[in-house]
gemmi code that builds the backbone of each chain (N, CA, C; Angstrom):
import gemmi

chains = {
    "A": [
        ("MET", (63.059, 127.459, 122.206), (64.492, 127.769, 122.265), (64.735, 129.191, 121.762)),
        ("SER", (65.613, 129.877, 122.439), (65.848, 131.254, 122.011), (66.618, 131.285, 120.702)),
        ("SER", (66.422, 132.376, 120.018), (67.044, 132.551, 118.711), (68.568, 132.492, 118.813)),
        ("GLU", (69.066, 133.076, 119.914), (70.521, 133.120, 120.083), (71.100, 131.714, 120.235)),
        ("LEU", (70.393, 130.871, 120.991), (70.841, 129.491, 121.213), (70.868, 128.724, 119.891)),
        ("LEU", (69.833, 128.957, 119.077), (69.772, 128.304, 117.758), (70.975, 128.702, 116.910)),
        ("TRP", (71.315, 129.971, 116.983), (72.427, 130.482, 116.181), (73.752, 129.819, 116.594)),
        ("TYR", (73.945, 129.705, 117.920), (75.167, 129.051, 118.381), (75.179, 127.567, 118.034)),
        ("LEU", (73.997, 126.942, 118.152), (73.877, 125.518, 117.811), (74.197, 125.311, 116.331)),
        ("SER", (73.739, 126.248, 115.536), (73.991, 126.164, 114.096), (75.482, 126.261, 113.795)),
        ("ARG", (76.136, 127.181, 114.472), (77.586, 127.330, 114.273), (78.342, 126.091, 114.735)),
        ("ALA", (77.960, 125.596, 115.913), (78.665, 124.446, 116.480), (78.517, 123.229, 115.574)),
        ("THR", (77.284, 122.956, 115.130), (77.071, 121.778, 114.280), (77.740, 121.979, 112.920)),
        ("GLY", (77.815, 123.235, 112.482), (78.502, 123.527, 111.223), (79.978, 123.156, 111.303)),
        ("VAL", (80.610, 123.535, 112.408), (82.037, 123.239, 112.576), (82.274, 121.734, 112.719)),
        ("VAL", (81.405, 121.079, 113.489), (81.527, 119.625, 113.626), (81.355, 118.969, 112.251)),
        ("SER", (80.389, 119.462, 111.487), (80.140, 118.900, 110.154), (81.365, 119.007, 109.252)),
        ("ILE", (82.035, 120.154, 109.290), (83.180, 120.341, 108.393), (84.320, 119.404, 108.800)),
        ("VAL", (84.471, 119.172, 110.101), (85.513, 118.249, 110.561), (85.181, 116.825, 110.112)),
        ("LEU", (83.935, 116.403, 110.353), (83.529, 115.047, 109.975), (83.612, 114.860, 108.463)),
        ("LEU", (83.157, 115.877, 107.713), (83.209, 115.790, 106.255), (84.647, 115.625, 105.776)),
        ("THR", (85.555, 116.399, 106.395), (86.964, 116.298, 106.012), (87.513, 114.911, 106.298)),
        ("VAL", (87.154, 114.356, 107.460), (87.600, 112.994, 107.802), (87.094, 111.998, 106.755)),
        ("VAL", (85.814, 112.102, 106.416), (85.218, 111.174, 105.442), (85.908, 111.298, 104.082)),
        ("VAL", (86.137, 112.537, 103.643), (86.734, 112.761, 102.325), (88.184, 112.266, 102.305)),
        ("VAL", (88.922, 112.559, 103.368), (90.326, 112.125, 103.419), (90.408, 110.594, 103.434)),
        ("ILE", (89.539, 109.957, 104.215), (89.558, 108.492, 104.260), (89.154, 107.910, 102.909)),
        ("GLY", (88.235, 108.564, 102.231), (87.878, 108.135, 100.876), (89.071, 108.207, 99.941)),
        ("MET", (89.853, 109.296, 100.053), (91.042, 109.454, 99.202), (92.086, 108.396, 99.528)),
        ("VAL", (92.224, 108.088, 100.821), (93.185, 107.065, 101.241), (92.803, 105.709, 100.641)),
        ("THR", (91.496, 105.414, 100.635), (91.023, 104.154, 100.051), (91.261, 104.132, 98.542)),
        ("ALA", (90.937, 105.251, 97.895), (91.038, 105.287, 96.433), (92.490, 105.274, 95.963)),
        ("GLY", (93.392, 105.887, 96.739), (94.775, 106.023, 96.281), (95.727, 105.124, 97.036)),
        ("ARG", (95.205, 104.053, 97.614), (96.025, 103.207, 98.486), (97.235, 102.670, 97.728)),
        ("ARG", (98.291, 102.421, 98.451), (99.534, 101.999, 97.824), (99.593, 100.489, 97.623)),
        ("ARG", (99.099, 99.736, 98.552), (99.102, 98.274, 98.464), (97.968, 97.789, 99.348)),
        ("PRO", (97.579, 96.533, 99.233), (96.480, 96.116, 100.112), (96.934, 96.099, 101.559)),
        ("HIS", (96.153, 96.758, 102.396), (96.341, 96.655, 103.843), (94.982, 96.239, 104.361)),
        ("ALA", (94.740, 94.933, 104.366), (93.376, 94.458, 104.588), (92.751, 95.012, 105.863)),
        ("ASP", (93.517, 95.052, 106.964), (92.939, 95.523, 108.229), (92.576, 96.995, 108.166)),
        ("ARG", (93.570, 97.790, 107.768), (93.333, 99.229, 107.713), (92.292, 99.580, 106.660)),
        ("ALA", (92.343, 98.862, 105.538), (91.375, 99.123, 104.466), (89.954, 98.867, 104.943)),
        ("THR", (89.799, 97.833, 105.777), (88.464, 97.502, 106.284), (87.950, 98.588, 107.221)),
        ("ILE", (88.829, 99.038, 108.113), (88.434, 100.114, 109.035), (88.115, 101.377, 108.244)),
        ("ALA", (88.956, 101.687, 107.264), (88.747, 102.882, 106.454), (87.411, 102.812, 105.716)),
        ("ALA", (87.118, 101.659, 105.127), (85.860, 101.522, 104.384), (84.658, 101.664, 105.313)),
        ("GLY", (84.778, 101.082, 106.516), (83.690, 101.186, 107.485), (83.468, 102.619, 107.933)),
        ("ILE", (84.548, 103.307, 108.254), (84.428, 104.706, 108.689), (83.857, 105.551, 107.556)),
        ("HIS", (84.379, 105.349, 106.349), (83.927, 106.143, 105.215), (82.417, 105.996, 105.018)),
        ("ARG", (81.948, 104.748, 105.110), (80.533, 104.506, 104.870), (79.652, 105.077, 105.973)),
        ("TRP", (79.976, 104.732, 107.235), (79.038, 105.074, 108.306), (79.230, 106.475, 108.846)),
        ("LEU", (80.429, 106.999, 108.785), (80.601, 108.383, 109.227), (79.935, 109.337, 108.241)),
        ("SER", (79.978, 108.986, 106.950), (79.342, 109.854, 105.956), (77.834, 109.899, 106.173)),
        ("LEU", (77.254, 108.789, 106.602), (75.820, 108.789, 106.901), (75.555, 109.460, 108.247)),
        ("GLY", (76.442, 109.194, 109.213), (76.260, 109.759, 110.546), (76.381, 111.271, 110.572)),
        ("MET", (77.283, 111.818, 109.747), (77.498, 113.266, 109.792), (76.286, 114.037, 109.272)),
        ("THR", (75.390, 113.351, 108.534), (74.207, 114.045, 108.019), (73.330, 114.560, 109.167)),
        ("VAL", (73.418, 113.916, 110.329), (72.666, 114.395, 111.494), (73.142, 115.799, 111.872)),
        ("PHE", (74.472, 115.983, 111.888), (75.022, 117.293, 112.225), (74.698, 118.326, 111.146)),
        ("ILE", (74.785, 117.893, 109.897), (74.506, 118.825, 108.802), (73.031, 119.225, 108.816)),
        ("ALA", (72.159, 118.244, 109.072), (70.722, 118.543, 109.144), (70.441, 119.529, 110.278)),
        ("THR", (71.071, 119.308, 111.444), (70.880, 120.217, 112.575), (71.408, 121.612, 112.235)),
        ("HIS", (72.561, 121.644, 111.576), (73.169, 122.898, 111.150), (72.198, 123.708, 110.277)),
        ("ILE", (71.565, 123.019, 109.337), (70.667, 123.696, 108.396), (69.365, 124.115, 109.087)),
        ("ILE", (68.765, 123.175, 109.822), (67.467, 123.452, 110.454), (67.581, 124.631, 111.427)),
        ("THR", (68.660, 124.640, 112.230), (68.810, 125.729, 113.195), (69.107, 127.060, 112.497)),
        ("ALA", (69.868, 126.990, 111.399), (70.199, 128.229, 110.682), (68.950, 128.855, 110.077)),
        ("VAL", (68.037, 128.021, 109.577), (66.808, 128.547, 108.971), (65.819, 128.958, 110.057)),
        ("ALA", (65.696, 128.109, 111.087), (64.708, 128.365, 112.146), (65.053, 129.621, 112.935)),
        ("GLU", (66.320, 129.873, 113.102), (66.783, 131.069, 113.805), (66.351, 132.255, 112.954)),
        ("GLY", (65.546, 133.159, 113.518), (64.883, 134.151, 112.671), (65.616, 135.471, 112.485)),
        ("TYR", (66.803, 135.634, 113.066), (67.457, 136.954, 113.048), (67.930, 137.337, 111.652)),
        ("VAL", (68.521, 136.358, 110.950), (68.935, 136.639, 109.568), (68.012, 135.905, 108.606)),
        ("ASP", (67.972, 136.411, 107.373), (67.013, 135.906, 106.396), (67.612, 134.762, 105.572)),
        ("ILE", (67.365, 133.525, 106.026), (67.734, 132.345, 105.240), (66.453, 131.531, 105.078)),
        ("SER", (65.982, 131.390, 103.828), (64.729, 130.668, 103.612), (65.009, 129.187, 103.371)),
        ("TRP", (63.950, 128.363, 103.467), (64.089, 126.925, 103.185), (64.538, 126.726, 101.745)),
        ("LEU", (64.027, 127.591, 100.837), (64.405, 127.472, 99.420), (65.904, 127.631, 99.236)),
        ("SER", (66.495, 128.569, 99.991), (67.921, 128.862, 99.813), (68.821, 127.744, 100.344)),
        ("VAL", (68.217, 126.760, 101.021), (69.008, 125.605, 101.468), (69.430, 124.770, 100.258)),
        ("VAL", (68.540, 124.687, 99.271), (68.834, 123.836, 98.112), (69.080, 124.616, 96.823)),
        ("VAL", (68.505, 125.815, 96.715), (68.728, 126.607, 95.507), (69.806, 127.644, 95.807)),
        ("PRO", (70.948, 127.538, 95.142), (72.062, 128.448, 95.446), (71.730, 129.920, 95.155)),
        ("PHE", (72.321, 130.785, 95.927), (72.268, 132.239, 95.721), (70.856, 132.816, 95.781)),
        ("THR", (70.000, 132.261, 96.641), (68.667, 132.839, 96.826), (68.481, 133.339, 98.258)),
        ("SER", (69.537, 133.252, 99.057), (69.422, 133.675, 100.444), (69.555, 135.188, 100.546)),
        ("GLY", (68.738, 135.781, 101.438), (68.844, 137.220, 101.667), (70.115, 137.549, 102.426)),
        ("TYR", (70.485, 136.656, 103.335), (71.674, 136.853, 104.169), (72.878, 136.227, 103.473)),
        ("GLU", (73.965, 136.946, 103.322), (75.213, 136.415, 102.751), (74.955, 135.545, 101.506)),
        ("THR", (74.328, 136.171, 100.506), (73.847, 135.437, 99.332), (74.879, 134.483, 98.739)),
        ("VAL", (76.106, 134.979, 98.562), (77.126, 134.169, 97.886), (77.549, 132.991, 98.737)),
        ("TRP", (77.871, 133.256, 100.011), (78.443, 132.199, 100.858), (77.406, 131.163, 101.269)),
        ("ILE", (76.172, 131.597, 101.524), (75.094, 130.627, 101.785), (74.850, 129.823, 100.506)),
        ("GLY", (75.012, 130.493, 99.366), (74.849, 129.806, 98.077), (75.853, 128.672, 97.906)),
        ("PHE", (77.084, 128.917, 98.359), (78.111, 127.862, 98.309), (77.691, 126.671, 99.176)),
        ("GLY", (77.110, 126.986, 100.337), (76.612, 125.934, 101.211), (75.504, 125.140, 100.529)),
        ("ALA", (74.620, 125.844, 99.808), (73.517, 125.172, 99.108), (74.048, 124.243, 98.013)),
        ("ILE", (75.087, 124.717, 97.300), (75.704, 123.854, 96.273), (76.261, 122.598, 96.935)),
        ("ALA", (76.926, 122.783, 98.080), (77.499, 121.643, 98.801), (76.403, 120.663, 99.217)),
        ("ILE", (75.271, 121.196, 99.681), (74.156, 120.319, 100.101), (73.617, 119.536, 98.904)),
        ("ASP", (73.442, 120.236, 97.774), (72.925, 119.550, 96.573), (73.859, 118.411, 96.175)),
        ("LEU", (75.162, 118.689, 96.189), (76.142, 117.650, 95.829), (76.111, 116.520, 96.849)),
        ("LEU", (76.021, 116.887, 98.133), (76.008, 115.865, 99.189), (74.829, 114.913, 99.025)),
        ("VAL", (73.640, 115.497, 98.789), (72.442, 114.660, 98.623), (72.618, 113.737, 97.416)),
        ("THR", (73.114, 114.292, 96.315), (73.323, 113.486, 95.106), (74.286, 112.339, 95.379)),
        ("ILE", (75.396, 112.644, 96.060), (76.428, 111.632, 96.303), (75.913, 110.555, 97.258)),
        ("ILE", (75.193, 110.957, 98.288), (74.675, 109.952, 99.246), (73.630, 109.071, 98.571)),
        ("VAL", (72.715, 109.681, 97.823), (71.655, 108.882, 97.174), (72.267, 107.903, 96.170)),
        ("THR", (73.209, 108.388, 95.338), (73.798, 107.480, 94.343), (74.627, 106.391, 95.020)),
        ("SER", (75.219, 106.697, 96.188), (75.999, 105.670, 96.869), (75.092, 104.619, 97.513)),
        ("LEU", (73.963, 105.064, 98.057), (73.014, 104.097, 98.628), (72.429, 103.211, 97.527)),
        ("LEU", (72.324, 103.767, 96.318), (71.774, 103.008, 95.183), (72.882, 102.446, 94.297)),
        ("ARG", (74.094, 102.375, 94.852), (75.246, 102.017, 94.033), (75.048, 100.692, 93.291)),
        ("HIS", (74.383, 99.768, 93.943), (74.216, 98.458, 93.317), (73.159, 98.458, 92.230)),
        ("ARG", (72.484, 99.580, 92.050), (71.443, 99.634, 91.030), (71.824, 100.539, 89.859)),
        ("ILE", (72.952, 101.239, 89.965), (73.365, 102.095, 88.849), (74.730, 101.643, 88.350)),
        ("SER", (75.102, 102.085, 87.168), (76.353, 101.601, 86.589), (77.544, 102.187, 87.355)),
        ("GLU", (78.593, 101.398, 87.438), (79.790, 101.802, 88.165), (80.349, 103.105, 87.603)),
        ("ARG", (80.271, 103.249, 86.276), (80.825, 104.446, 85.634), (80.116, 105.712, 86.109)),
        ("TYR", (78.761, 105.659, 86.147), (78.003, 106.831, 86.598), (78.270, 107.097, 88.072)),
        ("TRP", (78.258, 106.003, 88.856), (78.486, 106.184, 90.292), (79.842, 106.864, 90.532)),
        ("ARG", (80.857, 106.358, 89.834), (82.204, 106.889, 90.000), (82.284, 108.353, 89.585)),
        ("GLY", (81.694, 108.656, 88.442), (81.673, 110.025, 87.934), (81.044, 110.978, 88.934)),
        ("ILE", (79.912, 110.548, 89.478), (79.213, 111.388, 90.458), (80.031, 111.480, 91.743)),
        ("HIS", (80.671, 110.388, 92.124), (81.430, 110.386, 93.383), (82.631, 111.340, 93.335)),
        ("TRP", (83.136, 111.619, 92.120), (84.218, 112.597, 91.984), (83.770, 113.974, 92.474)),
        ("ALA", (82.473, 114.229, 92.418), (81.939, 115.526, 92.863), (82.180, 115.761, 94.350)),
        ("SER", (82.598, 114.710, 95.074), (82.910, 114.866, 96.502), (83.971, 115.933, 96.733)),
        ("TYR", (84.931, 116.009, 95.809), (85.987, 117.017, 95.947), (85.382, 118.416, 95.892)),
        ("GLY", (84.461, 118.603, 94.944), (83.777, 119.892, 94.824), (82.948, 120.196, 96.059)),
        ("LEU", (82.211, 119.178, 96.491), (81.374, 119.314, 97.687), (82.217, 119.772, 98.877)),
        ("TRP", (83.334, 119.102, 99.078), (84.191, 119.422, 100.216), (84.732, 120.857, 100.110)),
        ("LEU", (85.155, 121.227, 98.892), (85.717, 122.562, 98.688), (84.665, 123.649, 98.936)),
        ("PHE", (83.461, 123.443, 98.390), (82.387, 124.413, 98.614), (82.072, 124.527, 100.104)),
        ("ALA", (82.085, 123.384, 100.800), (81.772, 123.391, 102.232), (82.850, 124.151, 103.014)),
        ("ILE", (84.110, 123.939, 102.644), (85.211, 124.630, 103.317), (85.096, 126.150, 103.110)),
        ("ILE", (84.843, 126.545, 101.861), (84.729, 127.978, 101.565), (83.546, 128.579, 102.328)),
        ("HIS", (82.422, 127.876, 102.274), (81.213, 128.287, 103.000), (81.521, 128.485, 104.492)),
        ("GLY", (82.202, 127.521, 105.077), (82.497, 127.588, 106.502), (83.488, 128.676, 106.830)),
        ("PHE", (84.514, 128.801, 105.984), (85.565, 129.781, 106.251), (85.047, 131.203, 106.068)),
        ("ALA", (84.231, 131.405, 105.023), (83.810, 132.760, 104.661), (82.828, 133.365, 105.652)),
        ("LEU", (81.943, 132.560, 106.195), (80.950, 133.229, 107.037), (80.748, 132.639, 108.429)),
        ("GLY", (80.614, 131.341, 108.517), (80.211, 130.781, 109.800), (81.167, 131.111, 110.919)),
        ("THR", (82.442, 131.222, 110.579), (83.439, 131.347, 111.642), (84.280, 132.601, 111.489)),
        ("ALA", (83.753, 133.542, 110.720), (84.583, 134.675, 110.312), (85.113, 135.502, 111.491)),
        ("ASP", (84.357, 135.577, 112.600), (84.846, 136.408, 113.704), (85.273, 135.569, 114.911)),
        ("GLN", (85.475, 134.279, 114.683), (85.885, 133.388, 115.769), (87.187, 132.697, 115.378)),
        ("PRO", (88.322, 133.194, 115.890), (89.623, 132.664, 115.461), (89.751, 131.157, 115.624)),
        ("ILE", (89.205, 130.597, 116.723), (89.369, 129.161, 116.961), (88.596, 128.361, 115.921)),
        ("LEU", (87.336, 128.771, 115.716), (86.510, 128.059, 114.741), (87.077, 128.227, 113.339)),
        ("GLN", (87.546, 129.447, 113.052), (88.152, 129.707, 111.749), (89.396, 128.844, 111.570)),
        ("GLY", (90.155, 128.694, 112.666), (91.351, 127.857, 112.639), (91.019, 126.406, 112.336)),
        ("ILE", (89.910, 125.920, 112.914), (89.508, 124.532, 112.664), (89.186, 124.335, 111.185)),
        ("THR", (88.420, 125.283, 110.632), (88.077, 125.189, 109.206), (89.336, 125.243, 108.353)),
        ("LEU", (90.247, 126.151, 108.728), (91.496, 126.288, 107.976), (92.310, 124.995, 108.047)),
        ("ALA", (92.386, 124.412, 109.256), (93.119, 123.150, 109.430), (92.505, 122.052, 108.560)),
        ("CYS", (91.164, 122.012, 108.527), (90.478, 121.029, 107.668), (90.855, 121.253, 106.209)),
        ("GLY", (90.914, 122.521, 105.818), (91.283, 122.844, 104.440), (92.690, 122.379, 104.109)),
        ("VAL", (93.621, 122.608, 105.059), (95.023, 122.208, 104.847), (95.131, 120.689, 104.760)),
        ("VAL", (94.515, 119.991, 105.720), (94.577, 118.521, 105.748), (93.972, 117.945, 104.461)),
        ("GLY", (92.797, 118.442, 104.103), (92.139, 117.953, 102.886), (92.955, 118.261, 101.643)),
        ("GLY", (93.559, 119.460, 101.618), (94.379, 119.846, 100.472), (95.600, 118.952, 100.324)),
        ("LEU", (96.233, 118.657, 101.457), (97.404, 117.766, 101.433), (97.000, 116.371, 100.952)),
        ("ALA", (95.879, 115.876, 101.471), (95.412, 114.539, 101.079), (95.104, 114.508, 99.578)),
        ("ALA", (94.480, 115.585, 99.082), (94.142, 115.633, 97.653), (95.410, 115.667, 96.801)),
        ("SER", (96.424, 116.422, 97.263), (97.694, 116.477, 96.517), (98.339, 115.103, 96.470)),
        ("TRP", (98.282, 114.417, 97.616), (98.831, 113.055, 97.670), (98.092, 112.145, 96.712)),
        ("ARG", (96.756, 112.295, 96.702), (95.910, 111.452, 95.847), (96.248, 111.673, 94.369)),
        ("VAL", (96.498, 112.933, 94.014), (96.833, 113.252, 92.629), (98.233, 112.746, 92.293)),
        ("ALA", (99.149, 112.873, 93.279), (100.562, 112.578, 93.020), (100.839, 111.085, 92.930)),
        ("VAL", (100.127, 110.256, 93.721), (100.437, 108.830, 93.690), (99.983, 108.228, 92.370)),
        ("SER", (100.811, 107.348, 91.852), (100.391, 106.610, 90.675), (99.341, 105.612, 91.144)),
        ("HIS", (98.546, 105.122, 90.209), (97.456, 104.251, 90.601), (97.986, 102.936, 91.173)),
        ("ALA", (97.530, 102.600, 92.387), (98.038, 101.426, 93.095), (97.860, 100.154, 92.278)),
        ("ASP", (96.716, 100.037, 91.600), (96.442, 98.796, 90.871), (97.342, 98.673, 89.636)),
        ("THR", (97.557, 99.788, 88.958), (98.458, 99.785, 87.807), (99.855, 99.372, 88.245)),
        ("ASP", (100.296, 99.968, 89.356), (101.615, 99.630, 89.902), (101.733, 98.143, 90.168)),
        ("ARG", (100.691, 97.610, 90.792), (100.756, 96.217, 91.181), (100.712, 95.289, 89.973)),
        ("ARG", (99.964, 95.681, 88.947), (99.950, 94.850, 87.738), (101.335, 94.845, 87.091)),
        ("GLN", (101.982, 96.029, 87.083), (103.343, 96.115, 86.545), (104.300, 95.231, 87.339)),
        ("GLU", (104.143, 95.328, 88.665), (104.997, 94.584, 89.580), (104.862, 93.077, 89.325)),
        ("ILE", (103.605, 92.629, 89.197), (103.361, 91.200, 89.004), (103.860, 90.765, 87.631)),
        ("LYS", (103.679, 91.633, 86.636), (104.116, 91.313, 85.282), (105.621, 91.136, 85.202)),
        ("SER", (106.342, 91.925, 86.034), (107.800, 91.871, 85.972), (108.359, 90.674, 86.749)),
        ("GLN", (107.485, 90.014, 87.501), (107.975, 88.816, 88.211), (108.134, 87.652, 87.232)),
        ("GLU", (109.010, 86.734, 87.611), (109.201, 85.572, 86.745), (108.076, 84.568, 86.881)),
        ("TRP", (107.735, 83.973, 85.752), (106.710, 82.922, 85.811), (107.319, 81.672, 86.422)),
        ("VAL", (106.582, 81.089, 87.363), (107.118, 79.878, 88.020), (106.609, 78.624, 87.277)),
    ],
    "B": [
        ("MET", (70.505, 65.160, 108.705), (70.677, 65.400, 107.265), (69.768, 66.554, 106.816)),
        ("SER", (68.484, 66.398, 107.136), (67.550, 67.459, 106.734), (67.869, 68.749, 107.495)),
        ("ASN", (68.356, 68.573, 108.722), (68.726, 69.730, 109.534), (69.899, 70.479, 108.899)),
        ("ALA", (70.910, 69.724, 108.484), (72.093, 70.314, 107.868), (71.708, 71.060, 106.582)),
        ("ARG", (70.773, 70.492, 105.854), (70.339, 71.135, 104.616), (69.606, 72.456, 104.910)),
        ("ALA", (68.833, 72.419, 105.990), (68.093, 73.626, 106.372), (69.062, 74.743, 106.740)),
        ("VAL", (70.132, 74.393, 107.449), (71.135, 75.393, 107.828), (71.812, 75.957, 106.584)),
        ("GLU", (72.124, 75.067, 105.664), (72.804, 75.494, 104.450), (71.958, 76.471, 103.630)),
        ("SER", (70.634, 76.200, 103.617), (69.754, 77.059, 102.814), (69.636, 78.457, 103.422)),
        ("GLU", (69.987, 78.578, 104.705), (69.928, 79.897, 105.330), (71.170, 80.729, 105.020)),
        ("LEU", (72.168, 80.103, 104.455), (73.391, 80.835, 104.127), (73.243, 81.541, 102.778)),
        ("ALA", (73.917, 82.678, 102.683), (73.927, 83.397, 101.413), (75.119, 82.912, 100.590)),
        ("ARG", (74.993, 83.016, 99.280), (76.114, 82.625, 98.429), (76.754, 83.869, 97.827)),
        ("ILE", (78.069, 83.947, 97.942), (78.774, 85.116, 97.426), (79.584, 84.746, 96.185)),
        ("GLY", (79.849, 85.742, 95.399), (80.708, 85.563, 94.237), (81.623, 86.758, 94.107)),
        ("ILE", (82.727, 86.585, 93.371), (83.680, 87.681, 93.177), (83.830, 87.945, 91.687)),
        ("ASP", (83.656, 89.199, 91.310), (83.925, 89.597, 89.932), (85.427, 89.862, 89.822)),
        ("ARG", (86.123, 88.941, 89.179), (87.595, 89.002, 89.148), (88.113, 90.190, 88.348)),
        ("VAL", (87.300, 90.691, 87.423), (87.735, 91.846, 86.626), (87.658, 93.124, 87.457)),
        ("LEU", (86.603, 93.224, 88.251), (86.429, 94.438, 89.051), (87.343, 94.463, 90.278)),
        ("CYS", (87.684, 93.275, 90.796), (88.436, 93.207, 92.054), (89.790, 93.893, 91.923)),
        ("THR", (90.068, 94.796, 92.886), (91.361, 95.476, 92.889), (92.159, 95.138, 94.150)),
        ("GLY", (91.727, 94.122, 94.867), (92.535, 93.596, 95.965), (92.666, 94.487, 97.176)),
        ("HIS", (91.557, 95.120, 97.613), (91.612, 95.882, 98.861), (91.716, 94.941, 100.066)),
        ("GLY", (91.187, 93.734, 99.893), (91.293, 92.731, 100.961), (90.263, 92.857, 102.059)),
        ("ILE", (89.253, 93.701, 101.843), (88.255, 93.934, 102.895), (87.370, 92.700, 103.111)),
        ("CYS", (87.069, 91.966, 102.033), (86.223, 90.769, 102.167), (86.889, 89.723, 103.056)),
        ("ALA", (88.215, 89.659, 103.025), (88.920, 88.673, 103.847), (88.804, 89.004, 105.333)),
        ("ARG", (88.576, 90.288, 105.649), (88.416, 90.676, 107.043), (86.959, 90.623, 107.489)),
        ("THR", (86.035, 90.904, 106.582), (84.622, 90.861, 106.955), (84.080, 89.431, 106.883)),
        ("LEU", (84.692, 88.575, 106.068), (84.270, 87.172, 105.951), (85.481, 86.251, 106.154)),
        ("PRO", (86.091, 86.281, 107.339), (87.342, 85.533, 107.539), (87.174, 84.019, 107.380)),
        ("GLU", (85.942, 83.520, 107.598), (85.712, 82.080, 107.477), (85.743, 81.632, 106.017)),
        ("ALA", (85.386, 82.547, 105.137), (85.175, 82.151, 103.739), (86.277, 82.631, 102.797)),
        ("VAL", (86.912, 83.756, 103.137), (87.829, 84.381, 102.191), (89.245, 84.481, 102.764)),
        ("ALA", (90.202, 84.003, 102.017), (91.612, 84.221, 102.349), (92.200, 85.087, 101.237)),
        ("LEU", (93.380, 85.644, 101.476), (94.011, 86.465, 100.448), (95.221, 85.739, 99.883)),
        ("ASP", (95.426, 85.860, 98.568), (96.629, 85.286, 97.976), (97.803, 86.240, 98.208)),
        ("GLU", (98.959, 85.879, 97.690), (100.152, 86.674, 98.009), (100.119, 88.093, 97.440)),
        ("TRP", (99.205, 88.364, 96.474), (99.073, 89.720, 95.943), (97.888, 90.464, 96.543)),
        ("GLY", (97.204, 89.815, 97.465), (96.092, 90.471, 98.138), (94.739, 90.251, 97.493)),
        ("TYR", (94.667, 89.336, 96.529), (93.381, 89.038, 95.910), (92.716, 87.870, 96.642)),
        ("PRO", (91.375, 87.841, 96.653), (90.675, 86.854, 97.480), (90.679, 85.432, 96.909)),
        ("ILE", (90.783, 84.485, 97.814), (90.595, 83.069, 97.492), (89.408, 82.596, 98.326)),
        ("LEU", (88.409, 82.025, 97.652), (87.219, 81.571, 98.368), (87.414, 80.149, 98.878)),
        ("ALA", (87.275, 79.977, 100.202), (87.275, 78.631, 100.768), (85.883, 78.035, 100.606)),
        ("THR", (84.887, 78.875, 100.767), (83.500, 78.469, 100.544), (82.741, 79.703, 100.075)),
        ("ASP", (81.671, 79.510, 99.325), (80.889, 80.680, 98.914), (79.624, 80.828, 99.754)),
        ("ALA", (79.450, 79.927, 100.733), (78.270, 79.986, 101.594), (78.625, 80.659, 102.910)),
        ("VAL", (78.000, 81.812, 103.172), (78.314, 82.590, 104.375), (77.014, 83.095, 104.996)),
        ("PRO", (77.058, 83.442, 106.291), (75.854, 83.998, 106.915), (75.390, 85.252, 106.168)),
        ("PRO", (74.091, 85.364, 105.900), (73.578, 86.463, 105.063), (73.930, 87.854, 105.567)),
        ("ALA", (73.884, 88.048, 106.885), (74.168, 89.387, 107.416), (75.625, 89.781, 107.144)),
        ("ASP", (76.532, 88.823, 107.348), (77.954, 89.082, 107.079), (78.174, 89.358, 105.593)),
        ("ALA", (77.459, 88.583, 104.765), (77.611, 88.742, 103.322), (77.177, 90.132, 102.879)),
        ("LYS", (76.050, 90.582, 103.418), (75.535, 91.913, 103.035), (76.530, 93.001, 103.414)),
        ("LEU", (77.091, 92.866, 104.628), (78.063, 93.851, 105.104), (79.292, 93.863, 104.185)),
        ("ALA", (79.789, 92.672, 103.869), (80.988, 92.576, 103.041), (80.745, 93.169, 101.657)),
        ("VAL", (79.551, 92.917, 101.115), (79.217, 93.446, 99.791), (79.164, 94.971, 99.831)),
        ("LYS", (78.572, 95.510, 100.915), (78.471, 96.966, 101.052), (79.842, 97.616, 101.154)),
        ("LEU", (80.772, 96.938, 101.834), (82.073, 97.564, 102.108), (83.097, 97.354, 100.995)),
        ("CYS", (82.796, 96.516, 100.015), (83.768, 96.299, 98.937), (83.894, 97.573, 98.101)),
        ("PRO", (85.068, 98.241, 98.120), (85.201, 99.520, 97.420), (85.104, 99.379, 95.896)),
        ("ALA", (85.467, 98.190, 95.396), (85.490, 97.999, 93.942), (84.171, 97.411, 93.426)),
        ("ARG", (83.245, 97.158, 94.352), (81.950, 96.550, 94.008), (82.149, 95.194, 93.326)),
        ("ALA", (83.224, 94.494, 93.686), (83.551, 93.223, 93.036), (82.903, 92.043, 93.740)),
        ("LEU", (82.541, 92.228, 95.004), (81.901, 91.142, 95.760), (80.394, 91.255, 95.572)),
        ("PHE", (79.749, 90.141, 95.255), (78.292, 90.211, 95.044), (77.603, 88.981, 95.608)),
        ("LEU", (76.290, 89.120, 95.806), (75.464, 87.997, 96.267), (74.913, 87.283, 95.046)),
        ("ARG", (75.029, 85.959, 95.070), (74.474, 85.197, 93.953), (72.966, 85.019, 94.119)),
    ],
}
model = gemmi.Model(1)
for chain_id, residues in chains.items():
    chain = gemmi.Chain(chain_id)
    for i, (resn, *xyz) in enumerate(residues, 1):
        res = gemmi.Residue()
        res.name, res.seqid = resn, gemmi.SeqId(i, " ")
        for name, pos in zip(("N", "CA", "C"), xyz):
            atom = gemmi.Atom()
            atom.name, atom.element = name, gemmi.Element(name[0])
            atom.pos, atom.b_iso = gemmi.Position(*pos), 0.0
            res.add_atom(atom)
        chain.add_residue(res)
    model.add_chain(chain)
structure = gemmi.Structure()
structure.add_model(model)
structure.setup_entities()
């Protein structure tokens, strides 16, 4: 495959990855900050959150492999996981590496969720917000810098994710609300 | 009789941690034969014996990790 094709493939999978990641993160926030039980929607949301997060790794893996394999710019295998070691765009590739490290940690701890304590799993899962933010910055700063449409997609993902995060912060905890609600009901 | 027992032994047994449960209601949709929801959205078990594959899926999808295999 020509180097140029790899470069375009890397960009394309990068943009798809940021969209899928945003969907997964937003659906996770919807599940965590839900207002009341919506059994049907909650089930679909949980299913999408679980399997899309695993499915999107195919796009992210392709994004990384093509970016490294493409020989025009200097991105080493080491710089995929160790931040700020890339010759090309040291800072922004470094942000991508941080996002990858967080992603791997979050996926591994989630697959092993039944073997680790809920507190640790939850603590680590909060890093998803950081992961998403680093990925957005990484995508906005370099991958799509001279392509208005691709840049627009990343920006839209940033706006949607930002709105969802604000909503997540603003809503009071659904379970606390419901306990209050039930407590205020009369005993029969 | 022995046949019925053999079928029963192939079923998985589920349990609910009532402290962890936050009433997402996902188990009632993944295990409709076994789980109903009360008026606040918390699960009521009609039976704890369910097909193992369904049980595994339901356990994986429980956001509160409240559903477990016995």
